[in-house]
C-alpha positions as CSV (number, residue, x, y, z in Angstrom):
1,X,-18.7,-20.8,8.3
2,X,-16.8,-23.4,10.1
3,X,-13.7,-22.4,11.9
4,X,-11.4,-24.7,9.7
5,X,-12.8,-23.3,6.5
6,X,-10.9,-20.9,4.4
7,X,-12.2,-17.3,4.1
8,X,-14.0,-16.6,0.7
9,X,-11.3,-13.9,-0.2
10,X,-8.9,-13.5,-3.1
11,X,-5.8,-12.1,-1.9
12,X,-4.2,-10.0,-5.0
13,X,-0.5,-9.1,-5.0
14,X,1.4,-7.2,-7.7
15,X,5.0,-8.4,-7.7
16,X,8.4,-7.9,-9.3
17,X,11.7,-9.3,-7.7
18,X,10.0,-9.4,-4.2
19,X,11.5,-12.6,-2.9
20,X,12.5,-11.1,0.5
21,X,9.0,-9.6,1.1
22,X,7.3,-12.9,-0.2
23,X,9.0,-15.1,2.3
24,X,7.6,-12.8,5.0
25,X,4.1,-12.3,3.6
26,X,2.9,-15.7,2.1
27,X,3.2,-17.9,5.3
28,X,0.4,-15.7,6.7
29,X,-2.0,-16.3,3.9
30,X,-3.1,-19.9,4.3
31,X,-6.4,-18.9,5.7
32,X,-7.6,-17.4,2.5
33,X,-9.3,-19.3,-0.2
34,X,-7.2,-17.8,-3.1
35,X,-4.0,-15.9,-3.3
36,X,-3.1,-14.5,-6.8
37,X,0.0,-12.9,-7.7
38,X,0.6,-10.7,-10.9
39,X,4.2,-11.0,-11.7
40,X,5.7,-8.4,-14.2
41,X,9.0,-10.3,-14.9
42,X,10.9,-11.3,-11.8
43,X,14.3,-12.4,-12.0
44,X,15.0,-13.4,-8.6
45,X,13.1,-16.4,-6.8
46,X,9.8,-14.7,-6.5
47,X,8.1,-17.3,-8.6
48,X,9.7,-20.2,-7.2
49,X,8.7,-18.9,-3.6
50,X,5.1,-18.4,-4.8
51,X,4.7,-21.8,-6.2
52,X,6.2,-23.3,-3.0
53,X,3.1,-21.9,-1.2
54,X,0.6,-22.9,-3.8
55,X,0.1,-19.4,-4.9
56,X,-1.5,-18.9,-8.4
57,X,0.9,-16.7,-10.6
58,X,-0.2,-14.8,-13.5
59,X,2.4,-13.4,-15.8
60,X,2.0,-10.2,-17.6
61,X,3.7,-7.0,-18.7
62,X,3.8,-3.9,-16.4
63,X,0.8,-1.7,-17.3
64,X,1.4,1.0,-14.5
65,X,0.0,0.5,-11.0
66,X,-3.7,1.1,-11.8
67,X,-4.1,-1.0,-14.8
68,X,-1.9,-3.8,-13.4
69,X,-4.0,-3.8,-10.3
70,X,-7.4,-3.7,-12.2
71,X,-6.2,-6.7,-14.4
72,X,-5.2,-8.7,-11.3
73,X,-8.5,-8.0,-9.5
74,X,-10.7,-8.9,-12.5
75,X,-9.2,-12.5,-12.2
76,X,-10.3,-12.8,-8.6
77,X,-12.6,-16.0,-8.1
78,X,-13.8,-15.3,-4.6
79,X,-16.7,-13.0,-3.4
80,X,-14.3,-10.7,-1.7
81,X,-11.0,-9.1,-2.8
82,X,-8.0,-8.5,-0.4
83,X,-5.6,-5.9,-1.9
84,X,-2.2,-6.7,-0.3
85,X,1.2,-5.2,-1.1
86,X,4.3,-7.7,-1.2
87,X,5.8,-5.7,1.7
88,X,2.7,-6.1,4.0
89,X,2.1,-8.8,6.4
90,X,-1.4,-10.1,7.9
91,X,-1.0,-10.2,11.6
92,X,-2.4,-12.9,13.7
93,X,-4.6,-10.5,15.3
94,X,-6.1,-9.4,11.9
95,X,-6.5,-13.0,11.0
96,X,-8.6,-13.7,14.1
97,X,-10.7,-10.6,13.5
98,X,-11.4,-11.6,10.0
99,X,-12.5,-15.1,11.0
100,X,-14.8,-13.6,13.3
101,X,-16.3,-11.2,11.1
102,X,-16.6,-13.6,8.1
103,X,-18.3,-16.4,10.5
104,X,-21.4,-13.9,10.2
105,X,-23.1,-11.8,7.8
106,X,-21.0,-8.7,7.1
107,X,-23.0,-5.4,7.1
108,X,-20.6,-3.6,4.9
109,X,-19.2,-3.7,1.3
110,X,-15.7,-3.0,2.2
111,X,-13.2,-3.0,5.1
112,X,-10.6,-0.3,6.0
113,X,-7.3,-1.6,7.6
114,X,-4.9,0.6,9.5
115,X,-1.3,0.1,8.5
116,X,1.6,0.4,10.7
117,X,5.1,0.9,9.4
118,X,8.0,-1.2,10.5
119,X,11.3,0.8,9.6
120,X,14.9,0.1,10.7
121,X,13.9,-2.3,13.5
122,X,11.1,0.0,14.9
123,X,7.4,0.4,14.7
124,X,6.4,4.0,13.6
125,X,3.3,4.7,15.9
126,X,3.0,8.4,15.5
127,X,3.3,11.1,12.8
128,X,2.6,11.1,9.2
129,X,3.0,7.4,8.7
130,X,0.5,6.4,11.4
131,X,-2.5,6.0,11.3
132,X,-2.8,5.0,7.7
133,X,-6.4,3.7,7.0
134,X,-6.8,2.0,3.6
135,X,-9.7,0.4,1.9
136,X,-8.2,-3.2,1.4
137,X,-10.8,-5.8,1.4
138,X,-14.0,-5.3,-0.7
139,X,-16.8,-7.2,-2.6
140,X,-15.6,-8.5,-5.9
141,X,-18.6,-7.7,-7.8
142,X,-18.7,-3.8,-7.5
143,X,-15.5,-1.8,-7.3
144,X,-13.5,0.8,-9.4
145,X,-9.9,1.8,-9.4
146,X,-9.2,5.5,-9.1
147,X,-6.9,5.7,-12.2
148,X,-3.9,7.4,-11.0
149,X,-0.1,6.2,-11.0
150,X,0.7,7.3,-7.7
151,X,-1.3,6.4,-4.7
152,X,-4.0,4.7,-6.7
153,X,-7.2,3.5,-4.7
154,X,-10.4,1.6,-4.9
155,X,-13.9,3.2,-4.8
156,X,-16.9,1.2,-3.8
157,X,-20.5,2.6,-3.7
158,X,-21.5,0.9,-0.4
159,X,-20.7,1.0,3.4
160,X,-17.2,0.5,4.8
161,X,-16.3,-0.6,8.3
162,X,-12.9,-0.1,10.0
163,X,-11.1,-3.2,11.5
164,X,-9.5,-2.9,15.0
165,X,-6.3,-4.8,14.0
166,X,-3.4,-3.4,12.0
167,X,-1.6,-4.5,8.8
168,X,2.0,-4.7,9.1
169,X,4.0,-2.6,6.5
170,X,7.5,-3.4,6.1
171,X,8.2,-0.3,3.8
172,X,11.8,0.6,3.4
173,X,15.1,-1.3,4.0
174,X,16.9,1.8,5.0
175,X,17.3,5.5,4.5
176,X,19.0,4.8,0.9
177,X,16.0,2.8,0.0
178,X,13.7,5.6,1.2
179,X,15.6,8.2,-0.7
180,X,15.7,6.0,-3.9
181,X,11.9,5.4,-3.8
182,X,11.2,9.0,-3.1
183,X,12.9,9.8,-6.3
184,X,10.9,7.4,-8.2
185,X,7.4,8.3,-6.9
186,X,8.2,12.0,-7.0
187,X,9.0,11.6,-10.8
188,X,5.8,9.7,-11.3
189,X,3.7,12.3,-9.2
190,X,5.2,15.1,-11.1
191,X,4.5,13.6,-14.5
192,X,0.9,13.0,-13.3
193,X,0.3,16.4,-12.2
194,X,1.9,18.0,-15.3
195,X,-0.3,16.0,-17.4
196,X,-3.3,17.5,-15.6
197,X,-1.9,21.2,-16.1
198,X,-0.8,21.9,-12.6
199,X,2.1,24.4,-12.2
200,X,4.1,25.4,-9.3
201,X,4.1,29.1,-7.8
202,X,7.3,30.8,-6.7
203,X,8.6,29.2,-3.4
204,X,5.6,26.9,-3.1
205,X,7.7,23.7,-2.6
206,X,9.3,25.3,0.5
207,X,5.9,26.5,1.9
208,X,4.2,23.1,1.4
209,X,7.4,21.2,2.7
210,X,7.3,23.6,6.0
211,X,3.6,22.8,6.4
212,X,4.0,19.0,6.0
213,X,6.8,19.0,8.5
214,X,4.9,21.0,11.1
215,X,2.0,18.5,10.5
216,X,3.9,15.4,10.8
217,X,6.2,16.2,13.6
218,X,3.9,18.5,15.8
219,X,0.3,18.0,14.9
220,X,0.5,14.4,14.4
221,X,2.7,13.7,17.3
222,X,5.8,12.6,15.4
223,X,8.0,14.2,18.3
224,X,6.6,11.3,20.5
225,X,9.0,9.1,18.6
226,X,11.9,11.2,19.5
227,X,15.1,11.6,16.9
228,X,13.6,8.9,14.9
229,X,10.3,10.8,14.5
230,X,12.3,14.0,13.7
231,X,14.2,12.3,10.8
232,X,10.9,10.7,9.4
233,X,9.4,14.3,9.4
234,X,12.6,15.9,7.7
235,X,12.4,13.0,5.0
236,X,8.7,13.8,4.3
237,X,9.3,17.4,4.0
238,X,12.3,16.9,1.5
239,X,10.2,14.6,-0.6
240,X,7.7,17.3,-1.0
241,X,10.3,19.8,-2.2
242,X,11.6,17.2,-4.5
243,X,8.2,16.6,-5.9
244,X,7.4,20.2,-6.5
245,X,10.9,20.8,-8.1
246,X,10.2,18.1,-10.6
247,X,6.9,19.4,-11.3
248,X,8.3,23.0,-11.9
249,X,10.8,21.5,-14.4
250,X,8.1,19.6,-16.4
251,X,5.7,22.5,-16.4
252,X,8.2,24.9,-17.6
253,X,9.0,23.0,-20.8
């Protein structure tokens, strides 16, 4: 592949009112042959921004994360799919690594990328949030979405390799945003687990939260990020308590 040719990849992004994130993400995607956005009803300038970058926009109702993503992936025209979230940015190093990789025959069916969280002006380099390996680039002819509303994932039958470069993840605006999203995702998680018949033992939420704090702050090196790492570990433990309390309420009905 010539160095000036675009990579045979369809970048696929789910969008609803993501104008701030899209302004940051889209300028780094010109190297890809196709960029697809599935918009489920944006009322901000998301569509306008997408069109200004030549992005193909598909309008549709929100079907939940797994089905919306599955619908979007099925529309990809290129041999490879790149699952990208609106709050993620393809770094220059990652771009260069992909160019080198796609200049030859790739001996794999999927590529795993390590995400690094950028939160409150800092890179989170330790603890529960890093490393964060995800299968994000895979062949478009053979994939399956693991159908769960929280932390859905892609399954492929073949070999995967890990890339050296990271994917930037601009995840939360501030602590209030972190708490708001924890409320949202804990409710989705509790509903999913309750529908599968899972229940909560007495005191289980506190035991699990204690373990998650210990793992995030001590075992995974969150302490190396100082007070910032401590706050993140406490936030993770608090979310665990929230999830299991909501599950207890649902399972008791």
